[in-house]
N, CA, C and O atoms as a printed pandas DataFrame, in Angstrom:
     atom_number atom_name residue_name chain_id  residue_number  x_coord  y_coord  z_coord
0              1         N          MET        A               1    0.833   -1.181    0.000
1              2        CA          MET        A               1    0.000    0.000    0.000
2              3         C          MET        A               1    0.874    1.238    0.000
3              4         O          MET        A               1    1.837    1.337    0.761
4              5         N          SER        A               2    0.528    2.179   -0.859
5              6        CA          SER        A               2    1.378    3.348   -0.922
6              7         C          SER        A               2    0.619    4.666   -0.816
7              8         O          SER        A               2    1.118    5.609   -0.203
8              9         N          ALA        A               3   -0.546    4.753   -1.384
9             10        CA          ALA        A               3   -1.282    6.006   -1.366
10            11         C          ALA        A               3   -1.938    6.229   -0.008
11            12         O          ALA        A               3   -2.147    5.285    0.754
12            13         N          SER        A               4   -2.258    7.478    0.284
13            14        CA          SER        A               4   -2.973    7.778    1.510
14            15         C          SER        A               4   -4.108    8.742    1.202
15            16         O          SER        A               4   -4.176    9.314    0.114
16            17         N          CYS        A               5   -4.983    8.911    2.156
17            18        CA          CYS        A               5   -6.147    9.772    1.957
18            19         C          CYS        A               5   -5.737   11.218    1.736
19            20         O          CYS        A               5   -4.660   11.658    2.137
20            21         N          THR        A               6   -6.617   11.921    1.099
21            22        CA          THR        A               6   -6.392   13.328    0.790
22            23         C          THR        A               6   -6.404   14.174    2.052
23            24         O          THR        A               6   -6.765   13.713    3.135
24            25         N          THR        A               7   -6.002   15.418    1.881
25            26        CA          THR        A               7   -6.088   16.352    3.000
26            27         C          THR        A               7   -7.558   16.568    3.346
27            28         O          THR        A               7   -8.425   16.414    2.485
28            29         N          PRO        A               8   -7.840   16.915    4.574
29            30        CA          PRO        A               8   -9.235   17.064    4.992
30            31         C          PRO        A               8   -9.884   18.314    4.402
31            32         O          PRO        A               8   -9.197   19.226    3.941
32            33         N          PRO        A               9  -11.206   18.341    4.424
33            34        CA          PRO        A               9  -11.888   19.557    3.977
34            35         C          PRO        A               9  -11.535   20.712    4.910
35            36         O          PRO        A               9  -11.279   20.498    6.095
36            37         N          LYS        A              10  -11.522   21.921    4.384
37            38        CA          LYS        A              10  -11.179   23.078    5.223
38            39         C          LYS        A              10  -12.179   23.256    6.350
39            40         O          LYS        A              10  -11.796   23.517    7.490
40            41         N          ASP        A              11  -13.442   23.118    6.039
41            42        CA          ASP        A              11  -14.485   23.242    7.055
42            43         C          ASP        A              11  -15.079   21.854    7.293
43            44         O          ASP        A              11  -16.071   21.469    6.674
44            45         N          LYS        A              12  -14.449   21.119    8.201
45            46        CA          LYS        A              12  -14.858   19.736    8.469
46            47         C          LYS        A              12  -16.299   19.660    8.963
47            48         O          LYS        A              12  -17.046   18.765    8.566
48            49         N          LYS        A              13  -16.687   20.581    9.815
49            50        CA          LYS        A              13  -18.036   20.552   10.373
50            51         C          LYS        A              13  -19.077   20.735    9.271
51            52         O          LYS        A              13  -20.046   19.977    9.206
52            53         N          ALA        A              14  -18.892   21.713    8.422
53            54        CA          ALA        A              14  -19.849   21.965    7.337
54            55         C          ALA        A              14  -19.903   20.769    6.390
55            56         O          ALA        A              14  -20.980   20.375    5.943
56            57         N          TYR        A              15  -18.746   20.194    6.087
57            58        CA          TYR        A              15  -18.708   19.027    5.204
58            59         C          TYR        A              15  -19.444   17.846    5.838
59            60         O          TYR        A              15  -20.250   17.190    5.178
60            61         N          ALA        A              16  -19.171   17.576    7.105
61            62        CA          ALA        A              16  -19.818   16.458    7.805
62            63         C          ALA        A              16  -21.329   16.656    7.851
63            64         O          ALA        A              16  -22.088   15.707    7.655
64            65         N          GLN        A              17  -21.759   17.872    8.107
65            66        CA          GLN        A              17  -23.186   18.163    8.155
66            67         C          GLN        A              17  -23.833   17.979    6.783
67            68         O          GLN        A              17  -24.908   17.391    6.669
68            69         N          GLU        A              18  -23.182   18.475    5.766
69            70        CA          GLU        A              18  -23.722   18.368    4.413
70            71         C          GLU        A              18  -23.862   16.907    3.985
71            72         O          GLU        A              18  -24.901   16.504    3.462
72            73         N          VAL        A              19  -22.822   16.128    4.208
73            74        CA          VAL        A              19  -22.858   14.708    3.857
74            75         C          VAL        A              19  -23.902   13.988    4.708
75            76         O          VAL        A              19  -24.682   13.191    4.188
76            77         N          GLY        A              20  -23.921   14.260    5.999
77            78        CA          GLY        A              20  -24.876   13.626    6.892
78            79         C          GLY        A              20  -26.318   13.935    6.528
79            80         O          GLY        A              20  -27.167   13.043    6.525
80            81         N          GLN        A              21  -26.592   15.178    6.225
81            82        CA          GLN        A              21  -27.949   15.567    5.830
82            83         C          GLN        A              21  -28.390   14.821    4.580
83            84         O          GLN        A              21  -29.521   14.342    4.500
84            85         N          GLN        A              22  -27.497   14.726    3.612
85            86        CA          GLN        A              22  -27.835   14.056    2.357
86            87         C          GLN        A              22  -27.999   12.546    2.557
87            88         O          GLN        A              22  -28.878   11.931    1.952
88            89         N          LEU        A              23  -27.158   11.953    3.401
89            90        CA          LEU        A              23  -27.296   10.526    3.697
90            91         C          LEU        A              23  -28.654   10.234    4.332
91            92         O          LEU        A              23  -29.336    9.290    3.935
92            93         N          VAL        A              24  -29.043   11.038    5.310
93            94        CA          VAL        A              24  -30.324   10.843    5.979
94            95         C          VAL        A              24  -31.466   11.059    4.986
95            96         O          VAL        A              24  -32.440   10.305    4.980
96            97         N          LYS        A              25  -31.345   12.068    4.167
97            98        CA          LYS        A              25  -32.394   12.365    3.180
98            99         C          LYS        A              25  -32.584   11.207    2.203
99           100         O          LYS        A              25  -33.714   10.833    1.891
100          101         N          GLU        A              26  -31.483   10.643    1.723
101          102        CA          GLU        A              26  -31.561    9.598    0.698
102          103         C          GLU        A              26  -31.747    8.183    1.253
103          104         O          GLU        A              26  -32.395    7.350    0.618
104          105         N          TYR        A              27  -31.181    7.905    2.439
105          106        CA          TYR        A              27  -31.163    6.530    2.944
106          107         C          TYR        A              27  -31.799    6.356    4.311
107          108         O          TYR        A              27  -31.822    5.245    4.839
108          109         N          GLY        A              28  -32.310    7.417    4.891
109          110        CA          GLY        A              28  -32.866    7.328    6.231
110          111         C          GLY        A              28  -31.762    7.370    7.280
111          112         O          GLY        A              28  -30.576    7.325    6.955
112          113         N          LYS        A              29  -32.162    7.454    8.519
113          114        CA          LYS        A              29  -31.202    7.534    9.628
114          115         C          LYS        A              29  -30.726    6.128    9.975
115          116         O          LYS        A              29  -31.511    5.277   10.393
116          117         N          LYS        A              30  -29.430    5.901    9.795
117          118        CA          LYS        A              30  -28.816    4.601   10.088
118          119         C          LYS        A              30  -27.612    4.792   11.004
119          120         O          LYS        A              30  -27.011    5.865   11.060
120          121         N          LYS        A              31  -27.285    3.743   11.705
121          122        CA          LYS        A              31  -26.089    3.766   12.557
122          123         C          LYS        A              31  -24.842    3.933   11.691
123          124         O          LYS        A              31  -23.979    4.759   11.990
124          125         N          PHE        A              32  -24.751    3.152   10.629
125          126        CA          PHE        A              32  -23.646    3.256    9.677
126          127         C          PHE        A              32  -24.211    3.169    8.270
127          128         O          PHE        A              32  -25.227    2.515    8.034
128          129         N          TYR        A              33  -23.550    3.828    7.351
129          130        CA          TYR        A              33  -23.909    3.759    5.930
130          131         C          TYR        A              33  -22.856    2.936    5.211
131          132         O          TYR        A              33  -21.758    2.734    5.729
132          133         N          SER        A              34  -23.187    2.460    4.019
133          134        CA          SER        A              34  -22.226    1.678    3.241
134          135         C          SER        A              34  -21.265    2.618    2.512
135          136         O          SER        A              34  -21.536    3.806    2.339
136          137         N          VAL        A              35  -20.152    2.056    2.099
137          138        CA          VAL        A              35  -19.184    2.811    1.308
138          139         C          VAL        A              35  -19.862    3.369    0.061
139          140         O          VAL        A              35  -19.668    4.533   -0.288
140          141         N          SER        A              36  -20.655    2.541   -0.609
141          142        CA          SER        A              36  -21.296    2.997   -1.848
142          143         C          SER        A              36  -22.294    4.127   -1.592
143          144         O          SER        A              36  -22.435    5.020   -2.428
144          145         N          GLU        A              37  -22.982    4.103   -0.462
145          146        CA          GLU        A              37  -23.909    5.193   -0.138
146          147         C          GLU        A              37  -23.157    6.502    0.080
147          148         O          GLU        A              37  -23.577    7.551   -0.409
148          149         N          VAL        A              38  -22.057    6.443    0.806
149          150        CA          VAL        A              38  -21.264    7.658    1.044
150          151         C          VAL        A              38  -20.648    8.140   -0.268
151          152         O          VAL        A              38  -20.623    9.343   -0.529
152          153         N          GLN        A              39  -20.160    7.237   -1.083
153          154        CA          GLN        A              39  -19.610    7.631   -2.382
154          155         C          GLN        A              39  -20.674    8.308   -3.235
155          156         O          GLN        A              39  -20.408    9.339   -3.853
156          157         N          HIS        A              40  -21.859    7.747   -3.275
157          158        CA          HIS        A              40  -22.950    8.329   -4.061
158          159         C          HIS        A              40  -23.266    9.756   -3.592
159          160         O          HIS        A              40  -23.394   10.673   -4.404
160          161         N          VAL        A              41  -23.386    9.925   -2.292
161          162        CA          VAL        A              41  -23.716   11.237   -1.735
162          163         C          VAL        A              41  -22.612   12.251   -2.026
163          164         O          VAL        A              41  -22.903   13.390   -2.391
164          165         N          THR        A              42  -21.363   11.854   -1.871
165          166        CA          THR        A              42  -20.279   12.813   -2.129
166          167         C          THR        A              42  -20.209   13.194   -3.607
167          168         O          THR        A              42  -19.845   14.322   -3.940
168          169         N          LYS        A              43  -20.554   12.263   -4.490
169          170        CA          LYS        A              43  -20.624   12.609   -5.927
170          171         C          LYS        A              43  -21.762   13.585   -6.182
171          172         O          LYS        A              43  -21.603   14.557   -6.920
172          173         N          THR        A              44  -22.909   13.321   -5.568
173          174        CA          THR        A              44  -24.075   14.204   -5.711
174          175         C          THR        A              44  -23.740   15.611   -5.225
175          176         O          THR        A              44  -24.147   16.596   -5.842
176          177         N          LEU        A              45  -23.009   15.705   -4.137
177          178        CA          LEU        A              45  -22.654   16.997   -3.547
178          179         C          LEU        A              45  -21.403   17.610   -4.184
179          180         O          LEU        A              45  -20.969   18.698   -3.805
180          181         N          LYS        A              46  -20.843   16.909   -5.139
181          182        CA          LYS        A              46  -19.604   17.350   -5.799
182          183         C          LYS        A              46  -18.477   17.589   -4.782
183          184         O          LYS        A              46  -17.722   18.556   -4.875
184          185         N          SER        A              47  -18.395   16.682   -3.824
185          186        CA          SER        A              47  -17.352   16.773   -2.801
186          187         C          SER        A              47  -16.553   15.476   -2.737
187          188         O          SER        A              47  -16.090   15.071   -1.671
188          189         N          VAL        A              48  -16.399   14.835   -3.881
189          190        CA          VAL        A              48  -15.732   13.535   -3.948
190          191         C          VAL        A              48  -14.266   13.606   -3.507
191          192         O          VAL        A              48  -13.686   12.585   -3.136
192          193         N          ASP        A              49  -13.671   14.780   -3.542
193          194        CA          ASP        A              49  -12.276   14.921   -3.108
194          195         C          ASP        A              49  -12.079   14.528   -1.651
195          196         O          ASP        A              49  -10.970   14.180   -1.248
196          197         N          TRP        A              50  -13.132   14.581   -0.868
197          198        CA          TRP        A              50  -13.027   14.284    0.560
198          199         C          TRP        A              50  -13.830   13.052    0.947
199          200         O          TRP        A              50  -14.196   12.901    2.113
200          201         N          VAL        A              51  -14.110   12.175    0.003
201          202        CA          VAL        A              51  -14.965   11.024    0.279
202          203         C          VAL        A              51  -14.474   10.208    1.478
203          204         O          VAL        A              51  -15.293    9.725    2.259
204          205         N          CYS        A              52  -13.177   10.047    1.640
205          206        CA          CYS        A              52  -12.647    9.280    2.781
206          207         C          CYS        A              52  -13.016    9.940    4.103
207          208         O          CYS        A              52  -13.241    9.256    5.102
208          209         N          TRP        A              53  -13.077   11.258    4.108
209          210        CA          TRP        A              53  -13.418   11.985    5.326
210          211         C          TRP        A              53  -14.888   11.802    5.665
211          212         O          TRP        A              53  -15.257   11.813    6.839
212          213         N          GLY        A              54  -15.724   11.634    4.665
213          214        CA          GLY        A              54  -17.119   11.289    4.906
214          215         C          GLY        A              54  -17.242    9.855    5.372
215          216         O          GLY        A              54  -18.025    9.547    6.271
216          217         N          MET        A              55  -16.468    8.983    4.756
217          218        CA          MET        A              55  -16.507    7.570    5.133
218          219         C          MET        A              55  -16.086    7.361    6.579
219          220         O          MET        A              55  -16.697    6.560    7.287
220          221         N          CYS        A              56  -15.063    8.061    7.027
221          222        CA          CYS        A              56  -14.575    7.825    8.392
222          223         C          CYS        A              56  -15.622    8.172    9.435
223          224         O          CYS        A              56  -15.574    7.658   10.553
224          225         N          LEU        A              57  -16.557    9.028    9.092
225          226        CA          LEU        A              57  -17.594    9.421   10.035
226          227         C          LEU        A              57  -18.845    8.556    9.929
227          228         O          LEU        A              57  -19.507    8.300   10.936
228          229         N          TYR        A              58  -19.173    8.109    8.730
229          230        CA          TYR        A              58  -20.469    7.468    8.508
230          231         C          TYR        A              58  -20.408    5.980    8.145
231          232         O          TYR        A              58  -21.452    5.331    8.086
232          233         N          VAL        A              59  -19.229    5.426    7.903
233          234        CA          VAL        A              59  -19.071    4.009    7.539
234          235         C          VAL        A              59  -18.484    3.273    8.745
235          236         O          VAL        A              59  -17.720    3.856    9.515
236          237         N          SER        A              60  -18.833    2.019    8.908
237          238        CA          SER        A              60  -18.305    1.241   10.040
238          239         C          SER        A              60  -16.790    1.093    9.919
239          240         O          SER        A              60  -16.250    1.131    8.813
240          241         N          PRO        A              61  -16.108    0.927   11.041
241          242        CA          PRO        A              61  -14.654    0.763   11.009
242          243         C          PRO        A              61  -14.212   -0.402   10.110
243          244         O          PRO        A              61  -13.247   -0.276    9.357
244          245         N          SER        A              62  -14.916   -1.520   10.193
245          246        CA          SER        A              62  -14.497   -2.683    9.397
246          247         C          SER        A              62  -14.708   -2.458    7.900
247          248         O          SER        A              62  -13.854   -2.834    7.097
248          249         N          GLU        A              63  -15.821   -1.858    7.517
249          250        CA          GLU        A              63  -16.056   -1.608    6.090
250          251         C          GLU        A              63  -15.085   -0.561    5.549
251          252         O          GLU        A              63  -14.623   -0.670    4.413
252          253         N          PHE        A              64  -14.777    0.449    6.356
253          254        CA          PHE        A              64  -13.788    1.462    5.986
254          255         C          PHE        A              64  -12.446    0.787    5.699
255          256         O          PHE        A              64  -11.822    1.034    4.667
256          257         N          GLN        A              65  -12.014   -0.066    6.626
257          258        CA          GLN        A              65  -10.733   -0.776    6.483
258          259         C          GLN        A              65  -10.728   -1.690    5.266
259          260         O          GLN        A              65   -9.774   -1.683    4.488
260          261         N          GLU        A              66  -11.776   -2.468    5.100
261          262        CA          GLU        A              66  -11.858   -3.385    3.952
262          263         C          GLU        A              66  -11.797   -2.627    2.635
263          264         O          GLU        A              66  -11.089   -3.033    1.714
264          265         N          TYR        A              67  -12.527   -1.542    2.544
265          266        CA          TYR        A              67  -12.542   -0.749    1.319
266          267         C          TYR        A              67  -11.137   -0.228    1.004
267          268         O          TYR        A              67  -10.661   -0.369   -0.122
268          269         N          HIS        A              68  -10.480    0.368    1.987
269          270        CA          HIS        A              68   -9.157    0.953    1.745
270          271         C          HIS        A              68   -8.106   -0.101    1.427
271          272         O          HIS        A              68   -7.216    0.138    0.611
272          273         N          GLU        A              69   -8.199   -1.252    2.057
273          274        CA          GLU        A              69   -7.278   -2.339    1.718
274          275         C          GLU        A              69   -7.510   -2.797    0.283
275          276         O          GLU        A              69   -6.554   -3.110   -0.428
276          277         N          SER        A              70   -8.765   -2.841   -0.149
277          278        CA          SER        A              70   -9.081   -3.312   -1.504
278          279         C          SER        A              70   -8.555   -2.376   -2.596
279          280         O          SER        A              70   -8.295   -2.813   -3.716
280          281         N          ILE        A              71   -8.399   -1.083   -2.267
281          282        CA          ILE        A              71   -7.895   -0.139   -3.278
282          283         C          ILE        A              71   -6.436    0.244   -3.037
283          284         O          ILE        A              71   -5.885    1.078   -3.755
284          285         N          GLY        A              72   -5.815   -0.363   -2.034
285          286        CA          GLY        A              72   -4.403   -0.110   -1.762
286          287         C          GLY        A              72   -4.124    1.262   -1.185
287          288         O          GLY        A              72   -3.057    1.834   -1.411
288          289         N          GLU        A              73   -5.078    1.787   -0.444
289          290        CA          GLU        A              73   -4.924    3.108    0.149
290          291         C          GLU        A              73   -4.790    2.968    1.662
291          292         O          GLU        A              73   -5.453    2.133    2.277
292          293         N          VAL        A              74   -3.939    3.778    2.248
293          294        CA          VAL        A              74   -3.712    3.728    3.689
294          295         C          VAL        A              74   -4.353    4.957    4.323
295          296         O          VAL        A              74   -3.955    6.090    4.051
296          297         N          CYS        A              75   -5.332    4.723    5.154
297          298        CA          CYS        A              75   -5.990    5.805    5.881
298          299         C          CYS        A              75   -6.166    5.379    7.325
299          300         O          CYS        A              75   -6.519    4.231    7.597
300          301         N          ASN        A              76   -5.928    6.279    8.237
301          302        CA          ASN        A              76   -6.052    5.989    9.655
302          303         C          ASN        A              76   -7.467    6.359   10.117
303          304         O          ASN        A              76   -7.751    7.520   10.413
304          305         N          TYR        A              77   -8.335    5.368   10.171
305          306        CA          TYR        A              77   -9.742    5.561   10.516
306          307         C          TYR        A              77   -9.902    6.306   11.843
307          308         O          TYR        A              77  -10.622    7.301   11.916
308          309         N          SER        A              78   -9.240    5.831   12.873
309          310        CA          SER        A              78   -9.399    6.419   14.207
310          311         C          SER        A              78   -8.971    7.876   14.236
311          312         O          SER        A              78   -9.667    8.721   14.798
312          313         N          GLN        A              79   -7.846    8.164   13.642
313          314        CA          GLN        A              79   -7.349    9.539   13.631
314          315         C          GLN        A              79   -8.276   10.450   12.831
315          316         O          GLN        A              79   -8.596   11.555   13.268
316          317         N          MET        A              80   -8.705    9.985   11.662
317          318        CA          MET        A              80   -9.588   10.792   10.822
318          319         C          MET        A              80  -10.933   11.013   11.509
319          320         O          MET        A              80  -11.458   12.126   11.511
320          321         N          LYS        A              81  -11.485    9.958   12.086
321          322        CA          LYS        A              81  -12.787   10.078   12.745
322          323         C          LYS        A              81  -12.690   10.995   13.955
323          324         O          LYS        A              81  -13.608   11.769   14.225
324          325         N          SER        A              82  -11.592   10.912   14.676
325          326        CA          SER        A              82  -11.385   11.792   15.824
326          327         C          SER        A              82  -11.366   13.255   15.382
327          328         O          SER        A              82  -11.966   14.108   16.036
328          329         N          GLU        A              83  -10.685   13.546   14.283
329          330        CA          GLU        A              83  -10.646   14.917   13.757
330          331         C          GLU        A              83  -12.050   15.399   13.377
331          332         O          GLU        A              83  -12.432   16.526   13.690
332          333         N          MET        A              84  -12.807   14.538   12.705
333          334        CA          MET        A              84  -14.160   14.910   12.283
334          335         C          MET        A              84  -15.082   15.066   13.494
335          336         O          MET        A              84  -15.874   16.007   13.547
336          337         N          ALA        A              85  -14.988   14.165   14.456
337          338        CA          ALA        A              85  -15.833   14.246   15.645
338          339         C          ALA        A              85  -15.513   15.500   16.447
339          340         O          ALA        A              85  -16.418   16.147   16.974
340          341         N          THR        A              86  -14.247   15.841   16.542
341          342        CA          THR        A              86  -13.850   17.057   17.251
342          343         C          THR        A              86  -14.435   18.280   16.568
343          344         O          THR        A              86  -14.908   19.200   17.236
344          345         N          ALA        A              87  -14.405   18.296   15.245
345          346        CA          ALA        A              87  -14.984   19.423   14.499
346          347         C          ALA        A              87  -16.492   19.516   14.727
347          348         O          ALA        A              87  -17.035   20.614   14.845
348          349         N          LEU        A              88  -17.158   18.385   14.788
349          350        CA          LEU        A              88  -18.611   18.371   14.972
350          351         C          LEU        A              88  -19.044   18.725   16.384
351          352         O          LEU        A              88  -20.004   19.471   16.577
352          353         N          THR        A              89  -18.340   18.190   17.363
353          354        CA          THR        A              89  -18.766   18.359   18.749
354          355         C          THR        A              89  -18.145   19.565   19.423
355          356         O          THR        A              89  -18.648   20.036   20.443
356          357         N          GLY        A              90  -17.055   20.069   18.861
357          358        CA          GLY        A              90  -16.363   21.167   19.505
358          359         C          GLY        A              90  -15.550   20.711   20.695
359          360         O          GLY        A              90  -14.947   21.529   21.390
360          361         N          SER        A              91  -15.528   19.404   20.938
361          362        CA          SER        A              91  -14.804   18.837   22.070
362          363         C          SER        A              91  -13.374   18.541   21.659
363          364         O          SER        A              91  -13.121   18.069   20.551
364          365         N          THR        A              92  -12.454   18.816   22.542
365          366        CA          THR        A              92  -11.057   18.495   22.268
366          367         C          THR        A              92  -10.566   17.365   23.149
367          368         O          THR        A              92   -9.374   17.057   23.166
368          369         N          SER        A              93  -11.468   16.754   23.872
369          370        CA          SER        A              93  -11.088   15.688   24.790
370          371         C          SER        A              93  -11.146   14.333   24.102
371          372         O          SER        A              93  -12.220   13.870   23.720
372          373         N          ASP        A              94  -10.001   13.703   23.948
373          374        CA          ASP        A              94   -9.953   12.360   23.376
374          375         C          ASP        A              94  -10.568   11.325   24.321
375          376         O          ASP        A              94  -10.941   10.235   23.889
376          377         N          SER        A              95  -10.674   11.662   25.603
377          378        CA          SER        A              95  -11.216   10.700   26.559
378          379         C          SER        A              95  -12.691   10.411   26.293
379          380         O          SER        A              95  -13.200    9.371   26.710
380          381         N          LEU        A              96  -13.375   11.309   25.611
381          382        CA          LEU        A              96  -14.789   11.114   25.291
382          383         C          LEU        A              96  -14.990   10.394   23.972
383          384         O          LEU        A              96  -16.117   10.049   23.618
384          385         N          PHE        A              97  -13.908   10.164   23.243
385          386        CA          PHE        A              97  -14.032    9.659   21.889
386          387         C          PHE        A              97  -13.713    8.176   21.797
387          388         O          PHE        A              97  -12.714    7.705   22.342
388          389         N          ASP        A              98  -14.575    7.449   21.101
389          390        CA          ASP        A              98  -14.378    6.040   20.808
390          391         C          ASP        A              98  -14.620    5.869   19.316
391          392         O          ASP        A              98  -15.734    6.098   18.845
392          393         N          ALA        A              99  -13.607    5.474   18.570
393          394        CA          ALA        A              99  -13.700    5.381   17.108
394          395         C          ALA        A              99  -14.743    4.379   16.641
395          396         O          ALA        A              99  -15.209    4.468   15.505
396          397         N          ASP        A             100  -15.120    3.435   17.479
397          398        CA          ASP        A             100  -16.109    2.436   17.073
398          399         C          ASP        A             100  -17.547    2.943   17.159
399          400         O          ASP        A             100  -18.465    2.281   16.674
400          401         N          LEU        A             101  -17.748    4.094   17.764
401          402        CA          LEU        A             101  -19.092    4.645   17.870
402          403         C          LEU        A             101  -19.591    5.097   16.506
403          404         O          LEU        A             101  -18.812    5.551   15.668
404          405         N          SER        A             102  -20.885    4.971   16.292
405          406        CA          SER        A             102  -21.461    5.524   15.071
406          407         C          SER        A             102  -21.637    7.025   15.266
407          408         O          SER        A             102  -21.520    7.531   16.382
408          409         N          TRP        A             103  -21.913    7.720   14.193
409          410        CA          TRP        A             103  -22.112    9.164   14.265
410          411         C          TRP        A             103  -23.287    9.514   15.166
411          412         O          TRP        A             103  -23.334   10.620   15.705
412          413         N          LEU        A             104  -24.233    8.602   15.343
413          414        CA          LEU        A             104  -25.388    8.840   16.205
414          415         C          LEU        A             104  -25.028    8.768   17.684
415          416         O          LEU        A             104  -25.783    9.239   18.534
416          417         N          GLU        A             105  -23.872    8.177   17.991
417          418        CA          GLU        A             105  -23.474    7.963   19.380
418          419         C          GLU        A             105  -22.349    8.888   19.842
419          420         O          GLU        A             105  -21.854    8.738   20.959
420          421         N          LEU        A             106  -21.942    9.829   19.013
421          422        CA          LEU        A             106  -20.851   10.718   19.400
422          423         C          LEU        A             106  -21.248   11.506   20.646
423          424         O          LEU        A             106  -22.388   11.960   20.746
424          425         N          PRO        A             107  -20.333   11.677   21.594
425          426        CA          PRO        A             107  -20.659   12.388   22.832
426          427         C          PRO        A             107  -20.905   13.872   22.580
427          428         O          PRO        A             107  -20.329   14.468   21.670
428          429         N          ASP        A             108  -21.768   14.453   23.401
429          430        CA          ASP        A             108  -22.038   15.892   23.349
430          431         C          ASP        A             108  -22.488   16.362   21.970
431          432         O          ASP        A             108  -22.192   17.486   21.563
432          433         N          LEU        A             109  -23.189   15.514   21.269
433          434        CA          LEU        A             109  -23.601   15.869   19.921
434          435         C          LEU        A             109  -25.119   15.954   19.877
435          436         O          LEU        A             109  -25.816   14.954   20.052
436          437         N          ASP        A             110  -25.616   17.151   19.643
437          438        CA          ASP        A             110  -27.048   17.366   19.503
438          439         C          ASP        A             110  -27.400   17.171   18.045
439          440         O          ASP        A             110  -27.275   18.094   17.240
440          441         N          ILE        A             111  -27.843   15.968   17.700
441          442        CA          ILE        A             111  -28.125   15.604   16.316
442          443         C          ILE        A             111  -29.151   16.530   15.687
443          444         O          ILE        A             111  -29.001   16.909   14.526
444          445         N          SER        A             112  -30.189   16.904   16.422
445          446        CA          SER        A             112  -31.250   17.715   15.842
446          447         C          SER        A             112  -30.740   19.077   15.390
447          448         O          SER        A             112  -31.219   19.602   14.385
448          449         N          SER        A             113  -29.791   19.661   16.098
449          450        CA          SER        A             113  -29.285   20.961   15.675
450          451         C          SER        A             113  -28.250   20.828   14.563
451          452         O          SER        A             113  -28.042   21.758   13.784
452          453         N          MET        A             114  -27.607   19.673   14.496
453          454        CA          MET        A             114  -26.592   19.476   13.479
454          455         C          MET        A             114  -27.215   19.217   12.112
455          456         O          MET        A             114  -26.713   19.697   11.095
456          457         N          PHE        A             115  -28.290   18.469   12.088
457          458        CA          PHE        A             115  -28.920   18.108   10.835
458          459         C          PHE        A             115  -30.309   18.708   10.772
459          460         O          PHE        A             115  -31.214   18.254   11.473
460          461         N          LYS        A             116  -30.486   19.698    9.959
461          462        CA          LYS        A             116  -31.748   20.401    9.851
462          463         C          LYS        A             116  -32.864   19.506    9.327
463          464         O          LYS        A             116  -34.038   19.857    9.438
464          465         N          ILE        A             117  -32.518   18.363    8.762
465          466        CA          ILE        A             117  -33.518   17.450    8.226
466          467         C          ILE        A             117  -34.422   16.908    9.328
467          468         O          ILE        A             117  -35.537   16.471    9.043
468          469         N          PHE        A             118  -33.961   16.926   10.594
469          470        CA          PHE        A             118  -34.769   16.411   11.695
470          471         C          PHE        A             118  -35.773   17.452   12.198
471          472         O          PHE        A             118  -36.643   17.120   13.004
472          473         N          ASP        A             119  -35.671   18.689   11.744
473          474        CA          ASP        A             119  -36.593   19.744   12.190
474          475         C          ASP        A             119  -37.981   19.560   11.639
475          476         O          ASP        A             119  -38.869   20.365   11.923
């Protein structure tokens, strides 16, 4: 494996919200989405450059790993998800973060205010 994931979006919170809103709109509220669902949404939003950053937040750890191994790309799921969760929650405490949690289980995260689709 030689390639690695792209640099993160400049505004991680806005990107995560945009992808999350579209995922919920198209596929309903799920604990985890599939790689293909996240890829579809990022193409629709014309944000495919950061697809891995969407995947780290909305795809299960095992599916994320399997996908990246299959394409020969090296991405650190835990580190990427921690960065995205920190951007979403405003929390800088790693003690509250568990990479295996779904986006619905992130600590200190008010889902209703993050995703306007629930209003």
